[in-house]
C-alpha positions as CSV (number, residue, x, y, z in Angstrom):
1,M,112.3,108.8,101.8
2,R,108.7,109.0,102.9
3,F,109.0,105.4,104.2
4,N,112.0,106.5,106.4
5,L,110.1,109.4,107.8
6,L,107.1,107.3,108.6
7,S,109.3,104.7,110.2
8,I,111.0,107.2,112.4
9,E,107.6,108.6,113.5
10,A,106.2,105.1,114.2
11,N,109.3,104.0,116.1
12,D,109.5,107.3,118.1
13,T,105.8,107.6,119.0
14,G,104.7,104.0,119.1
15,T,101.1,105.0,118.3
16,E,98.7,102.8,116.5
17,E,98.0,105.7,114.0
18,A,101.7,106.1,113.1
19,F,102.0,102.3,112.5
20,K,98.8,102.4,110.3
21,K,100.4,105.1,108.2
22,L,103.6,103.1,107.9
23,V,101.8,99.9,107.0
24,N,99.7,101.8,104.5
25,E,102.9,103.1,102.9
26,V,104.3,99.5,102.7
27,L,101.1,98.4,101.1
28,Q,101.5,101.1,98.4
29,Q,104.8,99.7,97.3
30,P,104.5,97.7,94.1
31,N,106.9,95.1,95.3
32,L,108.5,93.8,98.4
33,Y,111.7,91.8,98.6
34,L,111.8,88.7,100.8
35,L,115.2,87.5,102.1
36,M,115.7,83.9,101.3
37,S,117.7,81.2,103.1
38,T,121.3,80.8,102.2
39,V,121.1,77.1,102.7
40,D,117.9,76.3,100.8
41,R,117.1,79.1,98.4
42,S,113.5,77.8,97.9
43,R,112.7,78.8,101.5
44,A,112.4,82.2,103.1
45,Y,115.0,83.1,105.7
46,A,113.4,82.9,109.2
47,G,115.5,84.4,111.9
48,K,115.0,84.3,115.7
49,I,115.3,87.5,117.6
50,N,114.3,88.0,121.2
51,G,112.5,84.6,121.2
52,K,110.3,85.5,118.2
53,V,110.6,84.1,114.6
54,W,110.7,86.7,111.9
55,L,110.6,86.9,108.1
56,F,112.7,89.8,106.6
57,L,111.2,92.0,103.9
58,Y,112.6,95.0,102.2
59,T,111.2,97.8,100.0
60,S,114.0,97.7,97.4
61,P,116.9,95.5,96.4
62,E,119.2,98.3,97.6
63,Q,117.7,98.0,101.1
64,V,118.4,94.2,101.1
65,N,122.0,94.8,100.1
66,N,122.5,97.6,102.7
67,S,121.3,95.6,105.7
68,F,121.2,91.8,105.2
69,E,124.6,91.2,106.8
70,G,123.3,92.3,110.1
71,V,120.5,89.7,109.8
72,L,122.2,86.6,108.5
73,Q,124.3,84.6,111.0
74,E,126.8,83.5,108.4
75,K,128.9,85.4,105.9
76,A,127.0,85.0,102.7
77,E,125.7,86.7,99.6
78,A,122.1,88.0,99.9
79,Y,119.5,86.1,98.0
80,Y,116.0,87.5,97.7
81,V,112.9,87.2,95.7
82,Q,110.6,90.0,94.5
83,L,107.0,89.7,95.6
84,D,104.0,91.6,94.3
85,T,102.9,93.4,97.5
86,K,99.1,93.0,97.1
87,E,99.5,89.3,96.3
88,S,102.0,88.6,99.0
89,I,100.3,90.1,102.1
90,P,97.6,87.4,102.5
91,W,100.4,84.8,102.0
92,L,102.6,86.4,104.6
93,L,99.7,86.6,107.1
94,E,99.2,82.9,106.8
95,H,102.7,82.3,108.1
96,S,101.4,82.7,111.7
97,D,100.0,79.2,111.2
98,Y,103.6,77.9,110.6
99,G,105.5,79.4,113.5
100,I,106.3,82.8,112.1
101,D,105.6,85.5,114.7
102,G,106.1,88.6,112.5
103,I,107.9,90.5,109.8
104,R,110.8,92.9,109.9
105,I,110.8,95.5,107.1
106,N,114.0,97.2,106.0
107,E,115.9,95.9,109.0
108,G,118.1,98.7,110.3
109,P,117.9,102.3,111.4
110,H,114.8,103.1,109.2
111,G,113.1,99.8,109.5
112,F,110.4,98.4,111.7
113,W,108.9,95.2,112.8
114,I,105.4,94.1,113.5
115,L,103.8,90.9,114.8
116,L,101.5,89.2,112.3
117,E,98.7,89.2,114.9
118,D,99.0,93.0,115.0
119,L,99.4,93.4,111.2
120,K,96.3,91.5,110.3
121,P,93.7,93.9,111.8
122,I,95.6,96.9,110.4
123,V,95.5,95.4,106.9
124,N,91.9,94.5,107.3
125,Q,91.1,98.0,108.6
126,L,92.8,99.6,105.6
127,N,90.5,97.6,103.4
128,D,93.2,97.0,100.8
129,F,92.8,93.2,101.0
């Protein structure tokens, strides 16, 4: 519930401070859930929206199941992997070297997106990594 409130605040205000609070809340989650490709389940699903390439992360399996159908182009069953949040953030940030522009977390009404180039300084500033 706290995540949803912070997401609404960040999306409504668009302030850097609101996004810092939201990113901090994401970093406090013990796990994140990465949507995987329906064609090759050993690869993360990377979707293109508005000319940008995104990875899709969720804060719970329930969040994946509630919103993945709006993400995938084809009718398919959601497949995701659980990631340890603290271990996965540096790995996710490296994806900018491989053509990934950003991450979308909890795609849907209480979700948010952030470019990796904007996420990196926030994560560094929060000193969690």
